[in-house]
C-alpha positions as CSV (number, residue, x, y, z in Angstrom):
1,X,7.7,42.0,65.7
2,X,6.2,38.5,66.2
3,X,2.8,39.9,65.3
4,X,4.3,41.4,62.1
5,X,5.8,38.0,61.2
6,X,2.5,36.3,61.7
7,X,0.8,38.8,59.4
8,X,3.4,38.4,56.8
9,X,3.2,34.6,57.0
10,X,-0.6,34.8,56.8
11,X,-0.5,36.9,53.7
12,X,2.1,34.6,52.2
13,X,-0.1,31.5,52.9
14,X,-3.1,33.2,51.3
15,X,-1.0,34.1,48.3
16,X,0.1,30.5,47.9
17,X,-3.5,29.3,48.2
18,X,-4.7,31.8,45.6
19,X,-1.8,30.9,43.2
20,X,-2.6,27.2,43.7
21,X,-6.3,27.7,42.8
22,X,-5.2,29.8,39.8
23,X,-2.9,27.1,38.6
24,X,-5.6,24.5,39.1
25,X,-8.0,26.6,37.1
26,X,-5.4,27.1,34.4
27,X,-4.6,23.3,34.3
28,X,-8.2,22.6,33.7
29,X,-8.6,24.9,30.7
30,X,-8.0,23.5,27.2
31,X,-8.1,25.6,24.1
32,X,-8.1,22.5,21.9
33,X,-9.3,18.9,22.3
34,X,-8.2,16.1,20.1
35,X,-10.0,12.8,20.7
36,X,-8.5,9.8,19.0
37,X,-10.5,6.5,18.8
38,X,-9.2,3.2,17.7
39,X,-12.4,1.5,16.5
40,X,-12.4,-2.1,17.9
41,X,-9.0,-1.6,19.5
42,X,-9.0,-3.6,22.7
43,X,-6.1,-4.1,25.0
44,X,-4.9,-7.2,23.1
45,X,-4.9,-5.4,19.8
46,X,-2.7,-2.7,21.4
47,X,-0.5,-5.4,23.1
48,X,0.1,-7.5,20.0
49,X,1.0,-4.4,18.0
50,X,3.3,-3.3,20.7
51,X,5.0,-6.7,20.6
52,X,5.4,-6.4,16.8
53,X,6.7,-2.8,17.0
54,X,9.2,-3.4,19.8
55,X,10.4,-6.9,18.9
56,X,10.3,-6.9,15.1
57,X,10.4,-3.2,14.1
58,X,12.7,-2.1,17.0
59,X,10.6,0.8,18.1
60,X,8.1,1.8,20.8
61,X,4.6,2.9,20.2
62,X,3.8,6.6,20.7
63,X,0.6,5.5,22.4
64,X,2.4,3.7,25.1
65,X,4.9,6.6,25.5
66,X,1.9,8.8,26.2
67,X,0.6,6.3,28.8
68,X,4.0,6.6,30.6
69,X,3.9,10.5,30.6
70,X,0.1,11.1,30.9
71,X,-2.9,9.7,32.7
72,X,-4.4,6.2,32.1
73,X,-7.7,4.6,33.1
74,X,-9.9,1.6,32.3
75,X,-13.1,2.4,30.5
76,X,-16.3,0.5,30.2
77,X,-19.0,1.1,27.6
78,X,-22.4,-0.5,28.3
79,X,-25.4,1.1,26.7
80,X,-29.0,1.8,27.8
81,X,-30.0,-1.5,26.4
82,X,-27.0,-3.8,26.2
83,X,-23.8,-4.8,28.1
84,X,-22.0,-5.0,24.7
85,X,-22.0,-1.9,22.6
86,X,-21.6,-1.1,18.9
87,X,-19.9,1.9,17.4
88,X,-22.9,4.3,17.1
89,X,-24.0,4.1,20.8
90,X,-20.3,4.2,21.9
91,X,-19.6,7.3,19.9
92,X,-22.8,9.1,21.0
93,X,-22.2,8.2,24.7
94,X,-18.7,9.7,24.5
95,X,-19.9,12.7,22.6
96,X,-22.9,13.5,24.8
97,X,-22.5,11.9,28.2
98,X,-25.8,10.1,27.9
99,X,-26.4,6.4,27.8
100,X,-28.3,5.6,24.6
101,X,-29.9,2.7,22.7
102,X,-27.7,0.7,20.4
103,X,-27.4,1.9,16.8
104,X,-29.0,5.3,17.5
105,X,-27.2,8.4,16.4
106,X,-27.5,11.6,18.5
107,X,-30.9,10.6,19.8
108,X,-31.6,9.8,23.5
109,X,-33.6,6.7,24.7
110,X,-36.6,9.1,25.2
111,X,-36.3,10.4,21.6
112,X,-34.9,13.8,22.4
113,X,-32.1,15.3,20.3
114,X,-28.7,15.3,22.2
115,X,-26.2,18.0,21.9
116,X,-22.6,16.8,21.3
117,X,-19.3,18.1,22.5
118,X,-18.5,19.0,18.9
119,X,-21.7,21.1,18.6
120,X,-20.9,22.8,21.9
121,X,-17.4,23.6,20.6
122,X,-18.9,25.1,17.5
123,X,-21.3,27.3,19.5
124,X,-18.2,28.7,21.4
125,X,-16.6,29.7,18.1
126,X,-14.2,26.8,17.8
127,X,-13.2,25.0,14.6
128,X,-14.2,21.4,14.3
129,X,-13.0,18.3,12.4
130,X,-13.9,14.6,11.9
131,X,-11.4,12.3,10.4
132,X,-11.7,8.5,9.9
133,X,-10.5,5.6,7.7
134,X,-14.0,4.2,7.5
135,X,-16.9,6.2,6.0
136,X,-17.6,9.7,7.1
137,X,-21.2,8.6,7.3
138,X,-20.2,5.7,9.5
139,X,-21.3,5.4,13.1
140,X,-18.3,6.9,14.9
141,X,-18.0,10.2,13.1
142,X,-21.7,10.5,12.7
143,X,-22.2,10.1,16.4
144,X,-20.5,13.5,17.0
145,X,-22.6,15.6,14.6
146,X,-25.6,13.8,13.2
147,X,-29.1,13.0,14.6
148,X,-31.0,10.0,13.2
149,X,-32.9,7.1,14.7
150,X,-30.6,4.4,13.2
151,X,-27.0,4.4,12.0
152,X,-28.1,2.8,8.7
153,X,-29.6,6.1,7.5
154,X,-26.4,7.0,5.8
155,X,-28.1,9.2,3.1
156,X,-29.6,11.4,5.8
157,X,-26.4,11.5,7.7
158,X,-24.6,12.7,4.5
159,X,-27.2,15.4,4.1
160,X,-26.6,16.6,7.7
161,X,-22.8,16.5,7.2
162,X,-22.8,18.9,4.3
163,X,-25.0,21.3,6.3
164,X,-23.0,20.9,9.5
165,X,-20.3,23.5,8.8
166,X,-17.7,21.1,10.4
167,X,-14.5,22.6,9.0
168,X,-12.7,19.3,8.1
169,X,-14.4,16.1,7.1
170,X,-12.0,13.5,5.8
171,X,-12.7,10.0,4.7
172,X,-14.8,7.9,2.4
173,X,-18.2,6.5,1.4
174,X,-18.5,9.0,-1.4
175,X,-21.3,6.8,-2.7
176,X,-23.7,8.3,-0.2
177,X,-23.0,11.8,-1.5
178,X,-23.8,11.1,-5.2
179,X,-26.8,9.7,-7.0
180,X,-27.2,6.2,-8.5
181,X,-26.9,7.7,-11.9
182,X,-23.3,8.6,-11.1
183,X,-22.6,5.2,-9.6
184,X,-23.5,6.4,-6.1
185,X,-26.1,5.1,-3.6
186,X,-28.4,8.1,-3.3
187,X,-31.9,7.2,-4.5
188,X,-33.1,10.8,-4.4
189,X,-31.0,12.0,-7.3
190,X,-29.2,14.6,-5.2
191,X,-25.5,15.4,-5.7
192,X,-24.3,16.4,-2.2
193,X,-20.8,17.3,-3.5
194,X,-22.3,20.2,-5.4
195,X,-24.4,21.2,-2.4
196,X,-21.2,21.0,-0.2
197,X,-19.4,23.3,-2.6
198,X,-22.3,25.8,-2.5
199,X,-22.0,25.6,1.3
200,X,-18.3,26.7,1.1
201,X,-16.6,23.3,1.1
202,X,-13.5,22.6,-1.0
203,X,-14.0,19.0,-2.1
204,X,-10.9,16.8,-2.5
205,X,-10.7,13.1,-3.6
206,X,-7.0,12.2,-3.4
207,X,-4.2,12.7,-1.0
208,X,-2.4,15.1,-3.3
209,X,-5.6,17.2,-3.7
210,X,-5.9,17.2,0.1
211,X,-2.3,18.5,0.6
212,X,-2.9,21.3,-1.9
213,X,-6.3,22.4,-0.4
214,X,-6.3,25.8,1.2
215,X,-9.9,26.3,2.2
216,X,-11.3,26.9,5.7
217,X,-13.7,24.1,5.1
218,X,-12.6,20.9,3.3
219,X,-14.6,17.8,2.5
220,X,-12.3,14.9,1.6
221,X,-13.9,11.7,0.2
222,X,-11.1,9.4,-0.8
223,X,-13.0,6.2,-1.7
224,X,-16.5,5.2,-2.9
225,X,-16.6,2.9,0.2
226,X,-14.3,2.5,3.1
227,X,-10.7,3.5,2.7
228,X,-8.3,0.6,2.1
229,X,-6.7,-1.3,4.9
230,X,-3.3,0.2,5.6
231,X,-1.7,-3.1,4.5
232,X,-3.3,-2.6,1.0
233,X,-2.9,1.2,0.7
234,X,0.5,1.2,-1.0
235,X,0.3,2.5,-4.6
236,X,-3.2,4.0,-4.1
237,X,-4.1,7.7,-4.2
238,X,-5.5,7.6,-0.6
239,X,-3.8,9.6,2.1
240,X,-2.8,7.9,5.3
241,X,-4.5,8.6,8.6
242,X,-1.4,10.5,9.8
243,X,-1.5,12.6,6.7
244,X,-5.2,13.4,7.1
245,X,-4.5,14.3,10.8
246,X,-1.7,16.6,9.9
247,X,-3.7,18.4,7.3
248,X,-6.7,18.8,9.7
249,X,-4.4,20.3,12.3
250,X,-3.0,22.7,9.7
251,X,-6.5,23.9,9.0
252,X,-8.0,23.8,12.5
253,X,-4.9,25.2,14.2
254,X,-5.5,28.6,12.4
255,X,-8.6,29.2,14.6
256,X,-7.8,31.6,17.4
257,X,-10.6,30.3,19.6
258,X,-9.2,26.7,19.3
259,X,-10.8,23.5,18.0
260,X,-12.3,20.1,18.6
261,X,-11.2,17.2,16.5
262,X,-12.1,13.5,16.5
263,X,-9.7,11.1,14.7
264,X,-10.8,7.5,14.2
265,X,-8.8,4.5,13.1
266,X,-11.9,2.9,11.7
267,X,-10.5,-0.1,9.9
268,X,-9.0,-1.7,13.0
269,X,-12.5,-2.9,13.7
270,X,-13.1,-4.2,10.2
271,X,-9.8,-6.1,10.3
272,X,-10.8,-7.8,13.6
273,X,-14.2,-8.7,12.2
274,X,-12.4,-10.6,9.5
275,X,-9.9,-12.2,12.0
276,X,-7.1,-10.6,10.0
277,X,-4.2,-10.1,12.3
278,X,-1.9,-8.6,9.7
279,X,-4.5,-5.9,8.8
280,X,-5.1,-5.3,12.5
281,X,-1.4,-4.7,13.3
282,X,-0.9,-2.5,10.2
283,X,-3.9,-0.4,11.0
284,X,-3.0,0.0,14.6
285,X,0.5,1.1,13.5
286,X,-1.1,3.6,11.1
287,X,-3.3,4.9,14.0
288,X,-0.2,5.2,16.1
289,X,1.5,7.4,13.4
290,X,-1.6,9.6,13.5
291,X,-1.2,9.8,17.3
292,X,2.4,10.8,16.8
293,X,1.2,13.8,14.6
294,X,-1.3,14.8,17.3
295,X,1.2,14.4,20.1
296,X,3.7,16.5,18.3
297,X,1.0,19.2,18.0
298,X,0.1,18.8,21.7
299,X,3.7,19.2,22.8
300,X,4.0,22.4,20.7
301,X,0.6,23.6,22.0
302,X,0.4,22.5,25.6
303,X,-3.1,24.1,25.9
304,X,-4.3,21.0,23.9
305,X,-5.9,18.0,25.6
306,X,-5.1,14.8,23.7
307,X,-7.2,11.8,24.6
308,X,-6.8,8.3,23.1
309,X,-9.2,5.4,23.6
310,X,-11.4,2.8,21.8
311,X,-15.1,2.5,21.3
312,X,-15.2,-1.2,22.0
313,X,-13.2,-4.4,21.5
314,X,-13.7,-6.5,18.4
315,X,-13.0,-10.2,18.0
316,X,-12.0,-11.4,21.5
317,X,-8.4,-11.4,20.3
318,X,-5.8,-13.4,22.2
319,X,-2.3,-14.6,21.8
320,X,-2.0,-18.4,21.7
321,X,0.8,-19.9,23.8
322,X,1.6,-22.7,21.4
323,X,0.2,-24.9,18.6
324,X,-0.8,-28.5,18.7
325,X,2.6,-29.4,17.2
326,X,4.8,-27.1,19.3
327,X,6.3,-28.1,22.7
328,X,7.1,-24.7,24.2
329,X,5.3,-21.6,25.2
330,X,6.3,-19.7,22.1
331,X,3.6,-17.1,21.8
332,X,2.8,-15.0,18.7
333,X,4.7,-15.8,15.6
334,X,6.0,-12.3,14.7
335,X,8.3,-13.6,12.0
336,X,5.4,-15.2,10.1
337,X,3.2,-12.1,10.6
338,X,6.0,-9.9,9.2
339,X,5.7,-11.7,5.9
340,X,2.0,-10.8,5.4
341,X,1.6,-8.7,2.2
342,X,-2.1,-8.1,2.0
343,X,-5.5,-8.3,3.8
344,X,-7.7,-11.3,3.8
345,X,-10.5,-9.2,2.4
346,X,-8.4,-8.2,-0.6
347,X,-7.7,-11.8,-1.5
348,X,-11.2,-12.5,-2.8
349,X,-10.2,-10.5,-5.9
350,X,-7.2,-12.7,-6.3
351,X,-9.1,-16.0,-5.7
352,X,-12.3,-15.1,-7.6
353,X,-15.7,-16.8,-7.1
354,X,-14.6,-20.4,-7.3
355,X,-10.8,-20.7,-6.9
356,X,-9.0,-23.9,-7.9
357,X,-6.7,-25.6,-5.4
358,X,-3.6,-24.5,-7.3
359,X,-4.9,-20.9,-7.3
360,X,-5.4,-21.0,-3.6
361,X,-1.9,-22.3,-3.0
362,X,-0.4,-19.6,-5.3
363,X,-2.2,-16.8,-3.6
364,X,-1.5,-18.0,-0.1
365,X,2.2,-18.4,-0.9
366,X,2.3,-14.9,-2.5
367,X,0.6,-13.0,0.3
368,X,1.3,-15.1,3.4
369,X,4.5,-17.1,2.6
370,X,2.9,-20.3,3.6
371,X,2.9,-23.7,1.7
372,X,-0.5,-25.1,2.3
373,X,-1.1,-28.8,2.9
374,X,-3.9,-30.5,0.9
375,X,-6.0,-30.4,4.0
376,X,-5.6,-26.7,4.4
377,X,-6.5,-26.1,0.8
378,X,-9.6,-28.2,1.3
379,X,-10.6,-26.1,4.3
380,X,-10.4,-22.9,2.3
381,X,-11.9,-24.4,-0.9
382,X,-14.7,-26.4,0.7
383,X,-15.5,-24.1,3.6
384,X,-19.1,-25.2,4.6
385,X,-20.1,-21.6,5.3
386,X,-19.1,-20.6,1.7
387,X,-21.4,-23.2,0.4
388,X,-24.3,-21.3,1.8
389,X,-23.7,-18.5,-0.8
390,X,-20.9,-19.2,-3.2
391,X,-21.3,-15.7,-4.8
392,X,-19.9,-14.2,-1.7
393,X,-16.6,-15.9,-1.2
394,X,-15.1,-12.9,0.5
395,X,-17.7,-12.9,3.2
396,X,-17.0,-16.5,4.2
397,X,-13.6,-17.1,2.6
398,X,-12.0,-14.7,5.1
399,X,-13.1,-17.0,8.0
400,X,-11.6,-20.0,6.2
401,X,-8.3,-18.3,5.5
402,X,-8.2,-17.1,9.1
403,X,-8.9,-20.7,10.4
404,X,-5.8,-21.9,8.5
405,X,-3.5,-19.0,9.4
406,X,-4.4,-18.5,13.0
407,X,-2.3,-21.4,14.3
408,X,0.5,-20.4,11.9
409,X,0.5,-16.9,13.4
410,X,-0.5,-18.2,16.9
411,X,-3.4,-15.8,17.5
412,X,-7.0,-16.7,18.5
413,X,-10.4,-15.1,18.0
414,X,-13.4,-15.6,20.3
415,X,-16.0,-14.0,18.0
416,X,-16.4,-12.2,14.7
417,X,-18.3,-9.5,16.5
418,X,-17.8,-7.1,19.5
419,X,-17.1,-8.0,23.1
420,X,-17.7,-6.2,26.4
421,X,-14.0,-6.0,27.3
422,X,-12.9,-3.0,29.3
423,X,-10.8,-0.6,27.3
424,X,-7.8,1.7,27.9
425,X,-8.5,5.4,28.2
426,X,-5.5,7.7,28.4
427,X,-4.5,11.3,27.7
428,X,-2.2,14.2,28.3
429,X,-2.7,18.0,28.6
430,X,-5.1,20.2,30.6
431,X,-7.9,18.2,32.0
432,X,-6.1,14.8,31.7
433,X,-5.7,14.7,35.5
434,X,-9.3,13.4,35.6
435,X,-8.5,10.4,33.5
436,X,-7.9,7.8,36.2
437,X,-9.5,4.8,37.8
438,X,-12.5,3.0,36.4
439,X,-14.5,5.1,34.0
440,X,-17.7,4.8,31.9
441,X,-17.5,6.1,28.4
442,X,-20.2,8.7,29.2
443,X,-17.7,10.3,31.6
444,X,-15.5,11.2,28.7
445,X,-17.9,13.9,27.7
446,X,-17.7,15.6,31.1
447,X,-13.9,15.4,31.0
448,X,-13.7,17.2,27.7
449,X,-16.5,19.7,28.6
450,X,-14.8,20.6,31.9
451,X,-11.4,20.8,30.2
452,X,-12.8,23.4,27.8
453,X,-14.4,25.2,30.8
454,X,-17.9,25.0,29.2
């Protein structure tokens, strides 16, 4: 009898072990992967937006909810030639698992063409999608599908995109798809929109057209340049990032074999380059709404791995404890930030090339609810940088506006460029258990590849 019990227990233990291995294998298999990248979104960008959302809007961020329920890690992003990356190298490293040279797209340091996770997914019969609020020829989306020596080769990137058979391509920079004769930027006279249609793409140019689209392959180009900052988008015909994400999931979700999709909040980075805290917060909030759409899909389809991260930090953003005139540790001025009605970049159209003092006061009151002192007006009007090239007030005027408003909003910026700050990496779904500890962005490729079971 004792021997029989031992045999039964032995079989039971073996069965448990086999079931455990089976469950582990199942846990590592993802039918779909959604990678969401907040371009330039460092920890401070996320923190400040969380403060604004929880203290002023009275709601939590979906991104931090996923952190609570999923897996979280720190991620670094140095390249083959620099300790501080830019978007092209960061995207390629995440997409291929190989350290590359800055500003290269899909090309290794030795010159060989690198296969991306998107291309691998296509080879396995999966649908694919690239969505961004910057240009579809911009560095991050290009890093998952194009192969050129330098990110500036946007005409070539556009050519590769229309031949790529990526099912969903949403965003802007339409100018690189049409010739100069049609107010585009192509010098070769080609109209890639016509070529895209011949290749089976349904081409859409507004949010309403996008919603009505029924094709299996859709090319959405919603602006000649970058899409508008979220804070300026109201009243335009552009779709939100959340709307683009929802439409992409509608299309890609039809594929029985699953899909790979990359979604980028591309203008977070641009807002930080301009020291524009209002635009940063509004674009991070818009990114969070897109995350909400993706997370709802993941909950309904648990064989989906959802990953959220950034490519790099932009601006060296910090919260200032106080101003020279304050006496207490007050921190960020959320009330003042809540009154912002437009981006700094958009104000160059309001101010014109040589704004008067009265015009500056009027515009700053209208969009930022601030009554400028004469000294503050002088800083904006007589900005020494602007004197270098008065034709480009927007380029230097943003810095002047930011220098006046940063103490009012109580935020600080260390640089107008990127930093090497570690980033958050977090996710939920099959394969997310490997998101932990201290990770390099090249490891993200392996996490996605193994989650698929490739």
